[in-house]
Wavefront OBJ file of the C-alpha trace (Angstrom):
o trace
v 113.315 112.414 89.628
v 110.705 111.106 87.183
v 108.995 107.668 87.318
v 111.248 106.127 84.652
v 114.422 107.207 86.420
v 113.124 106.051 89.806
v 112.204 102.681 88.292
v 115.755 102.305 86.975
v 117.265 103.264 90.357
v 115.138 100.707 92.225
v 115.779 97.955 89.642
v 119.529 98.574 89.795
v 119.495 98.487 93.607
v 117.514 95.231 93.603
v 119.864 93.653 91.061
v 122.943 94.546 93.120
v 121.476 93.359 96.433
v 122.165 89.919 97.839
v 118.736 89.835 99.473
v 115.283 91.312 98.881
v 115.074 95.086 99.373
v 112.554 97.405 100.991
v 111.696 100.764 99.459
v 110.040 103.239 101.823
v 107.774 105.846 100.249
v 106.626 108.649 102.486
v 105.244 112.159 102.286
v 102.321 114.114 103.593
v 98.801 112.740 103.445
v 97.568 113.303 99.882
v 101.080 113.622 98.400
v 100.711 110.592 96.114
v 102.510 107.860 98.083
v 100.054 105.084 97.232
v 99.807 106.122 93.598
v 103.593 106.040 93.275
v 103.857 102.662 95.030
v 101.207 101.093 92.766
v 102.955 102.523 89.700
v 106.332 101.100 90.741
v 104.860 97.667 91.477
v 103.448 97.614 87.941
v 106.834 98.608 86.466
v 109.195 96.369 88.481
v 109.548 92.594 88.212
v 109.298 90.863 91.575
v 107.833 93.907 93.337
v 105.044 93.769 95.912
v 103.384 96.503 97.950
v 102.515 96.859 101.621
v 99.967 99.577 102.351
v 100.918 101.797 105.241
v 97.222 102.204 106.047
v 97.271 98.555 107.134
v 99.561 99.658 109.987
v 97.572 102.687 111.119
v 95.729 102.210 114.369
v 92.185 103.382 113.541
v 91.827 105.163 116.886
v 95.305 106.597 117.479
v 95.707 107.747 113.874
v 92.722 110.015 114.415
v 94.312 111.747 117.419
v 96.905 114.487 117.732
v 100.440 113.309 118.289
v 103.878 114.819 117.650
v 105.241 111.634 116.037
v 102.321 110.062 114.160
v 101.795 107.707 117.095
v 98.997 105.955 115.202
v 101.503 104.520 112.702
v 102.608 101.193 114.162
v 106.130 101.310 112.749
v 107.640 98.766 115.156
v 104.963 96.221 114.245
v 105.502 96.955 110.540
v 109.256 96.403 110.889
v 109.087 93.261 113.035
v 106.132 91.577 111.322
v 106.811 92.501 107.685
v 109.973 94.399 106.753
v 112.518 92.279 108.653
v 111.041 88.906 107.606
v 110.771 90.096 103.992
v 114.419 91.170 103.866
v 115.517 87.939 105.575
v 113.322 85.797 103.297
v 111.824 84.310 106.429
v 108.290 82.912 106.459
v 106.153 84.986 108.783
v 102.660 86.339 109.255
v 101.286 89.781 109.965
v 97.903 91.286 110.727
v 96.430 94.297 108.946
v 94.125 96.689 110.696
v 90.575 95.844 109.718
v 89.045 99.308 109.451
v 85.479 97.965 109.478
v 86.062 96.157 112.805
v 88.551 98.751 114.095
v 90.796 95.901 115.210
v 93.584 93.738 113.872
v 92.506 91.248 111.222
v 93.408 87.603 110.858
v 97.065 86.622 110.356
v 98.210 86.376 106.756
v 101.570 85.495 105.188
v 104.150 88.171 104.538
v 104.393 88.566 100.755
v 107.527 87.424 98.993
v 109.422 89.006 96.143
v 112.643 90.868 95.343
v 111.299 94.345 96.144
v 108.816 95.454 98.791
v 107.370 98.936 98.435
v 105.799 100.331 101.581
v 103.968 103.656 101.490
v 103.049 105.387 104.713
v 102.846 108.747 106.466
v 105.335 109.069 109.311
v 107.511 106.271 107.921
v 110.853 108.103 108.040
v 111.147 107.765 111.804
v 114.021 106.249 113.831
v 111.849 103.177 114.505
v 111.754 102.291 110.790
v 114.628 103.954 108.935
v 117.132 101.109 109.397
v 114.678 98.672 107.795
v 114.489 100.711 104.562
v 117.022 100.204 101.771
v 115.893 103.267 99.811
v 113.777 106.165 101.019
v 111.590 108.122 98.601
v 109.887 111.355 99.668
v 106.872 112.475 97.624
v 107.955 116.088 97.476
v 104.640 117.938 97.468
v 103.934 121.006 99.588
v 101.761 120.338 102.634
v 98.987 122.671 101.423
v 98.853 120.972 98.011
v 98.928 117.473 99.503
v 96.171 118.402 101.960
v 94.006 119.804 99.181
v 94.481 116.611 97.166
v 93.729 114.393 100.159
v 90.584 116.303 101.049
v 89.399 116.149 97.427
v 90.049 112.387 97.321
v 88.065 111.918 100.544
v 85.176 114.013 99.196
v 85.088 111.895 96.018
v 84.771 108.824 98.269
v 81.969 110.514 100.271
v 84.161 110.725 103.371
v 83.939 113.963 105.316
v 87.279 114.168 107.107
v 87.489 117.968 107.026
v 87.892 118.334 110.783
v 90.415 115.481 110.914
v 92.541 117.127 108.236
v 92.346 120.524 109.938
v 92.577 119.520 113.614
v 94.642 116.312 113.551
v 96.401 115.274 110.351
v 97.860 118.604 109.218
v 99.068 119.474 112.751
v 100.524 115.937 113.044
v 102.370 116.472 109.748
v 103.798 119.782 110.951
v 104.888 118.334 114.293
v 106.440 115.262 112.667
v 108.328 117.428 110.197
v 109.656 119.721 112.933
v 110.743 116.807 115.088
v 112.077 114.275 112.531
v 112.770 116.181 109.265
v 111.545 113.305 107.077
v 112.423 115.041 103.790
v 116.075 115.153 104.876
v 116.059 111.359 105.314
v 115.030 110.821 101.695
v 117.500 109.258 99.300
v 115.189 110.375 96.478
v 112.873 113.372 96.170
v 109.983 112.481 93.857
v 107.934 115.365 92.462
l 1 2 3 4 5 6 7 8 9 10 11 12 13 14 15 16 17 18 19 20 21 22 23 24 25 26 27 28 29 30 31 32 33 34 35 36 37 38 39 40 41 42 43 44 45 46 47 48 49 50 51 52 53 54 55 56 57 58 59 60 61 62 63 64 65 66 67 68 69 70 71 72 73 74 75 76 77 78 79 80 81 82 83 84 85 86 87 88 89 90 91 92 93 94 95 96 97 98 99 100 101 102 103 104 105 106 107 108 109 110 111 112 113 114 115 116 117 118 119 120 121 122 123 124 125 126 127 128 129 130 131 132 133 134 135 136 137 138 139 140 141 142 143 144 145 146 147 148 149 150 151 152 153 154 155 156 157 158 159 160 161 162 163 164 165 166 167 168 169 170 171 172 173 174 175 176 177 178 179 180 181 182 183 184 185 186 187 188
């Protein structure tokens, strides 16, 4: 599916819904999740974005786990996705990466469409809170290469994290939860 077609699908879904909708965008690290989410926000009226990185525990996301344990999906669902869909005023706290702790409470954004992009999002803890699931369909090796290049351009040396933690986490998560199979849309 191309960006124009995906934009039409999301707009049609939002128009038909009786409440705000949540679009989950997932894929491997470096697959283009954030780029796609930013692009859709720019194309869709009433769309807002929630960065998945704001729900990554800065310690646990740098450790091996078979289910991307560092992604705080339950907190994302209870603090943001559910209140957004219910149009209920609420607050949430992002991880402050500089302090390596939760930041100050801030209001959940409002709109007709919330796009959330995150690794490990298509997990039983979060799937029911997503109205449409989009998988950035990029091979793990290609996504990893892109992610490592992006980090190098930002002067971040995460080579050992990619090799020893993130790529093995991706493989384990895929074997255990088959996230691509949970996608309503495959985006290439």
